[in-house]
N, C-alpha and C positions, 0 to 999 in steps of 0.2 A: 159392464163394469170397468172402470181404471185399474189398474194395478197401483198396489201401496207402494208409494215413492220411498226409495232408501235414505238415509241420512246424507249420502253424499249427496244426492238429488235437493234434497232439502237445502243444502247450503249452498247451492246455488240459485236458489229463489231471489226475487226482489225484497227489499227491506220488510213489506209487510204483503200478506196475503189473507185471501176471503176465509171465511169459515170454513164454507165447503171444503177447500183445500188444505186447510190446517186438519180437519176432521180427518178428510183422508190419510194423511199423514198419521194424525193420531191412533187411525184403526177403530174409529169410532164413527156413529151417524152425526150429521151435520145438526141434526134436531136437537140431540145429547148433549152436544157443544154449546148450541145457542140456549138449551136450558140451564147450563151450568155459568156460563155467562151471565144469564138474568138473574141467577142466586148469586152471582159473585164469588164463585169457588171454581171457576177455570183454571184450567191446568196450566194455561197460558196466558202471557198479558195480552190485552187487547187495548185497540185505541179505538173510540166510537167515531164515527166518518158518516156524517149526516143521520140520515135514519138507521144505519147497520154499522155493525163493527168489521175492524181488520185485527188481522192476528199478526204481530212482531215475530219476523222470523228468526230473529236470532234467540227469544225466547223458548220459541218451538224446537230449534236445535239444543237448547241447554235441557230440554225436557226430554228429548229422544235420545239424548247421550248419557242421561240418567243423573243429571246434576240435580242438586237440589234448588228450589227455586226460592228466592228470599221471600221475606215475609212483606206484604205490599204497605 
């Protein structure tokens, strides 16, 4: 299993990342994050990309920094 990335690591990531990578940064399972995305209550903003979603890294940084997410 990979080590959980630090906030400094996440800040270096590309503009969008996979749900798997975002879940690792959040410290949850990818299935849990996928379920929250399906329900519409994901803690991070996502973009549909074909049949899957990608997570916006800037929003992931905001969540990990403890900043409040603006209402969608």
